[in-house]
C-alpha angles and dihedrals in degrees: 000000000000125000104197112153137202124224092197117080092205095047095102101039135050108264093223111119091231091071097043131082095186131025119181120179128185094340115182130178133176133178126213131018137266115340091001095054112126120194110219103169117037109190103316120193117190137159125193115195125217107265093023130130107203125187122207112204137169142110122309109278096028092116103258098130092040091054091049090051092049093050088051093051091240091116125038114231119224093225138358137054135274123193126183116187087348092304116125102229097192091058095057122100119241094262091046092052090051091053092045092052091047094051102038114015137071120191126196104198119207089226093047096223094213118173106249096214096052126081122240093265093046091051092049091049096052097099092053094046090052088055091053099253109158112264097243093049092046094050092046090055092045092048090053094053094044090048090054087056094053093257097115093115094048101054093116098044120112117230090254088062094049129086121239091260092049092049089052091053091051089051090050092048089052091054093049100043094078093054093235123201091216119037117194115194127187110197094326094176097044096112101025128103117244095262096045092043092051092049094050095045088052087056091050090048092051090052093047094050093060107109095242096042140068141184134213116194124189106204150159090189108110090188090077098049088102089067096059124096086199132010113213114203115207125195128176095345098314140092100259100182142336126220132186118250120268091035122121113265111258 
């Protein structure tokens, strides 16, 4: 198989906004001040098309999770621009960002961030409850998604009674329950066995391939490379290279 790569994030897709779910231009981000300042993102350009599943890969510390957080509006960039569905995320107020994430984004956190006093089904239903969906309806939708992940017998368990893999599945269900247009995933298969991970990534892939949806997955898991339309390699805070899906990793 070939392994030709593109240095231009827009090389594969039309650069018109109508075809793009995400546009990031010149994104920089540093942490710390003065002599302790550490640049993490160094002018990142990235497009994600509607109907695309994009994988972000690279060594630890290359900026993958930081970029994901900037795209989601969780972190403020120092410079640059990020648009989702044509909306400039960095220009929104804090409350506007919260509403935008609620209505359009799903985020699978690497550390899960489950609420310890809520059961599995209650945690998964949180996005719907925040939107004002009636409790019975929200729980029914959460139960259906958890059931599809093999969690039907663990609905009433608190996070402290769940294994790492089970907690991860609850976190994934929580991200999916609101039917987001953009799904941002940080190492979604890290604590899953091969069979479960494959099944869940297939779900993520099926969502991302819908014409009005898209998925970005940060991963070190080479087993899921087959699911990516493009594999974006990051190195030292920059997009190093981009390869088409189904190619051998370089």
